[in-house]
C-alpha positions as protocol buffer text, in pm:
chain_id: "A"
residue {
  index: 1
  type: MET
  ca { x: 1008 y: 7098 z: 15347 }
}
residue {
  index: 2
  type: PRO
  ca { x: 901 y: 7452 z: 15423 }
}
residue {
  index: 3
  type: ALA
  ca { x: 708 y: 7625 z: 15125 }
}
residue {
  index: 4
  type: PRO
  ca { x: 488 y: 7944 z: 15104 }
}
residue {
  index: 5
  type: ILE
  ca { x: 123 y: 7905 z: 15170 }
}
residue {
  index: 6
  type: LEU
  ca { x: -118 y: 7971 z: 14909 }
}
residue {
  index: 7
  type: HIS
  ca { x: -393 y: 8224 z: 14948 }
}
residue {
  index: 8
  type: LEU
  ca { x: -690 y: 8356 z: 14739 }
}
residue {
  index: 9
  type: GLY
  ca { x: -464 y: 8592 z: 14507 }
}
residue {
  index: 10
  type: ALA
  ca { x: -200 y: 8307 z: 14440 }
}
residue {
  index: 11
  type: THR
  ca { x: -177 y: 8212 z: 14072 }
}
residue {
  index: 12
  type: VAL
  ca { x: -250 y: 7829 z: 14043 }
}
residue {
  index: 13
  type: LEU
  ca { x: -273 y: 7663 z: 13703 }
}
residue {
  index: 14
  type: CYS
  ca { x: -398 y: 7321 z: 13578 }
}
residue {
  index: 15
  type: THR
  ca { x: -116 y: 7138 z: 13379 }
}
residue {
  index: 16
  type: HIS
  ca { x: -279 y: 7259 z: 13045 }
}
residue {
  index: 17
  type: ALA
  ca { x: -265 y: 7630 z: 13146 }
}
residue {
  index: 18
  type: GLY
  ca { x: -619 y: 7673 z: 13278 }
}
residue {
  index: 19
  type: GLN
  ca { x: -657 y: 7908 z: 13560 }
}
residue {
  index: 20
  type: ALA
  ca { x: -765 y: 7749 z: 13892 }
}
residue {
  index: 21
  type: THR
  ca { x: -931 y: 7937 z: 14183 }
}
residue {
  index: 22
  type: PRO
  ca { x: -1023 y: 7821 z: 14525 }
}
residue {
  index: 23
  type: LEU
  ca { x: -1409 y: 7792 z: 14589 }
}
residue {
  index: 24
  type: SER
  ca { x: -1411 y: 7844 z: 14955 }
}
residue {
  index: 25
  type: PRO
  ca { x: -1074 y: 7996 z: 15114 }
}
residue {
  index: 26
  type: PHE
  ca { x: -1041 y: 8013 z: 15491 }
}
residue {
  index: 27
  type: PRO
  ca { x: -1152 y: 8390 z: 15562 }
}
residue {
  index: 28
  type: ARG
  ca { x: -1028 y: 8409 z: 15910 }
}
residue {
  index: 29
  type: VAL
  ca { x: -652 y: 8364 z: 15839 }
}
residue {
  index: 30
  type: LEU
  ca { x: -530 y: 8646 z: 15611 }
}
residue {
  index: 31
  type: LEU
  ca { x: -199 y: 8625 z: 15400 }
}
residue {
  index: 32
  type: SER
  ca { x: -112 y: 8941 z: 15233 }
}
residue {
  index: 33
  type: GLY
  ca { x: -457 y: 9060 z: 15309 }
}
residue {
  index: 34
  type: GLN
  ca { x: -624 y: 8759 z: 15118 }
}
residue {
  index: 35
  type: PRO
  ca { x: -769 y: 8419 z: 15282 }
}
residue {
  index: 36
  type: ALA
  ca { x: -579 y: 8149 z: 15325 }
}
residue {
  index: 37
  type: VAL
  ca { x: -643 y: 7828 z: 15125 }
}
residue {
  index: 38
  type: THR
  ca { x: -713 y: 7480 z: 15321 }
}
residue {
  index: 39
  type: LEU
  ca { x: -706 y: 7133 z: 15211 }
}
residue {
  index: 40
  type: THR
  ca { x: -1087 y: 7143 z: 15224 }
}
residue {
  index: 41
  type: SER
  ca { x: -1132 y: 7410 z: 14956 }
}
residue {
  index: 42
  type: PRO
  ca { x: -1205 y: 7270 z: 14617 }
}
residue {
  index: 43
  type: TYR
  ca { x: -1060 y: 7469 z: 14326 }
}
residue {
  index: 44
  type: ALA
  ca { x: -1252 y: 7566 z: 14002 }
}
residue {
  index: 45
  type: VAL
  ca { x: -1066 y: 7544 z: 13680 }
}
residue {
  index: 46
  type: ALA
  ca { x: -1128 y: 7781 z: 13400 }
}
residue {
  index: 47
  type: GLY
  ca { x: -967 y: 7813 z: 13052 }
}
residue {
  index: 48
  type: CYS
  ca { x: -817 y: 7449 z: 13033 }
}
residue {
  index: 49
  type: ALA
  ca { x: -664 y: 7421 z: 12700 }
}
residue {
  index: 50
  type: LEU
  ca { x: -679 y: 7039 z: 12685 }
}
residue {
  index: 51
  type: THR
  ca { x: -785 y: 6970 z: 12289 }
}
residue {
  index: 52
  type: GLY
  ca { x: -721 y: 6694 z: 12063 }
}
residue {
  index: 53
  type: THR
  ca { x: -808 y: 6407 z: 12286 }
}
residue {
  index: 54
  type: PRO
  ca { x: -1158 y: 6240 z: 12364 }
}
residue {
  index: 55
  type: ALA
  ca { x: -1102 y: 6331 z: 12729 }
}
residue {
  index: 56
  type: PRO
  ca { x: -1276 y: 6645 z: 12867 }
}
residue {
  index: 57
  type: PRO
  ca { x: -1078 y: 6940 z: 12991 }
}
residue {
  index: 58
  type: CYS
  ca { x: -993 y: 7006 z: 13367 }
}
residue {
  index: 59
  type: ALA
  ca { x: -1289 y: 7122 z: 13546 }
}
residue {
  index: 60
  type: THR
  ca { x: -1216 y: 7102 z: 13915 }
}
residue {
  index: 61
  type: GLY
  ca { x: -922 y: 7041 z: 14127 }
}
residue {
  index: 62
  type: GLN
  ca { x: -830 y: 6938 z: 14487 }
}
residue {
  index: 63
  type: TRP
  ca { x: -527 y: 6956 z: 14692 }
}
residue {
  index: 64
  type: LEU
  ca { x: -433 y: 6611 z: 14844 }
}
residue {
  index: 65
  type: VAL
  ca { x: -127 y: 6718 z: 15058 }
}
residue {
  index: 66
  type: GLY
  ca { x: -54 y: 7034 z: 15274 }
}
residue {
  index: 67
  type: ALA
  ca { x: 132 y: 7167 z: 15564 }
}
residue {
  index: 68
  type: LEU
  ca { x: 193 y: 6880 z: 15827 }
}
residue {
  index: 69
  type: ARG
  ca { x: 227 y: 7139 z: 16121 }
}
residue {
  index: 70
  type: VAL
  ca { x: 19 y: 7439 z: 16035 }
}
residue {
  index: 71
  type: THR
  ca { x: -373 y: 7439 z: 16020 }
}
residue {
  index: 72
  type: ALA
  ca { x: -641 y: 7713 z: 15976 }
}
residue {
  index: 73
  type: GLY
  ca { x: -977 y: 7618 z: 16130 }
}
residue {
  index: 74
  type: GLY
  ca { x: -838 y: 7268 z: 16201 }
}
residue {
  index: 75
  type: ALA
  ca { x: -759 y: 7195 z: 15841 }
}
residue {
  index: 76
  type: PRO
  ca { x: -401 y: 7188 z: 15688 }
}
residue {
  index: 77
  type: VAL
  ca { x: -307 y: 7483 z: 15476 }
}
residue {
  index: 78
  type: VAL
  ca { x: -222 y: 7442 z: 15124 }
}
residue {
  index: 79
  type: THR
  ca { x: 156 y: 7494 z: 15046 }
}
residue {
  index: 80
  type: MET
  ca { x: 334 y: 7536 z: 14704 }
}
residue {
  index: 81
  type: SER
  ca { x: 505 y: 7197 z: 14752 }
}
residue {
  index: 82
  type: GLY
  ca { x: 156 y: 7014 z: 14823 }
}
residue {
  index: 83
  type: SER
  ca { x: 24 y: 6777 z: 14592 }
}
residue {
  index: 84
  type: SER
  ca { x: -292 y: 6796 z: 14393 }
}
residue {
  index: 85
  type: VAL
  ca { x: -526 y: 6653 z: 14121 }
}
residue {
  index: 86
  type: CYS
  ca { x: -724 y: 6790 z: 13863 }
}
residue {
  index: 87
  type: VAL
  ca { x: -1081 y: 6615 z: 13769 }
}
residue {
  index: 88
  type: PRO
  ca { x: -1145 y: 6449 z: 13525 }
}
residue {
  index: 89
  type: THR
  ca { x: -791 y: 6440 z: 13378 }
}
residue {
  index: 90
  type: GLY
  ca { x: -594 y: 6339 z: 13693 }
}
residue {
  index: 91
  type: THR
  ca { x: -309 y: 6582 z: 13608 }
}
residue {
  index: 92
  type: PRO
  ca { x: -184 y: 6807 z: 13904 }
}
residue {
  index: 93
  type: MET
  ca { x: -246 y: 7169 z: 13953 }
}
residue {
  index: 94
  type: VAL
  ca { x: 80 y: 7390 z: 13939 }
}
residue {
  index: 95
  type: PRO
  ca { x: 117 y: 7684 z: 14174 }
}
residue {
  index: 96
  type: VAL
  ca { x: 305 y: 7945 z: 14007 }
}
residue {
  index: 97
  type: VAL
  ca { x: 293 y: 8261 z: 14214 }
}
residue {
  index: 98
  type: ALA
  ca { x: 218 y: 8312 z: 14600 }
}
residue {
  index: 99
  type: GLN
  ca { x: 286 y: 8537 z: 14880 }
}
residue {
  index: 100
  type: THR
  ca { x: 640 y: 8489 z: 15004 }
}
residue {
  index: 101
  type: ARG
  ca { x: 632 y: 8617 z: 15377 }
}
residue {
  index: 102
  type: VAL
  ca { x: 459 y: 8313 z: 15539 }
}
residue {
  index: 103
  type: ILE
  ca { x: 599 y: 7963 z: 15503 }
}
residue {
  index: 104
  type: ALA
  ca { x: 471 y: 7623 z: 15651 }
}
residue {
  index: 105
  type: THR
  ca { x: 602 y: 7262 z: 15685 }
}
């Protein structure tokens, strides 16, 4: 299913509303003037609001499924419809806002 590709400026949150930021976006492909994100880029999560449980809050995240047909530097790009996981909670990251001009399947 076609979906917008995520870039450095996209708003991505952990399930507990923590801000997730890609640590190594791909600088040779720009979307809306910002580097695209591929599956190889881990995310850092800041401000995870998971409280009231013995489990620690989300610290990092990783996309598991991205585009099937579009790559950047040999790695699939991340799309808004892809699946992800946060560590150590195991909950997904949620893309909220991304550029809308470039979509991938």
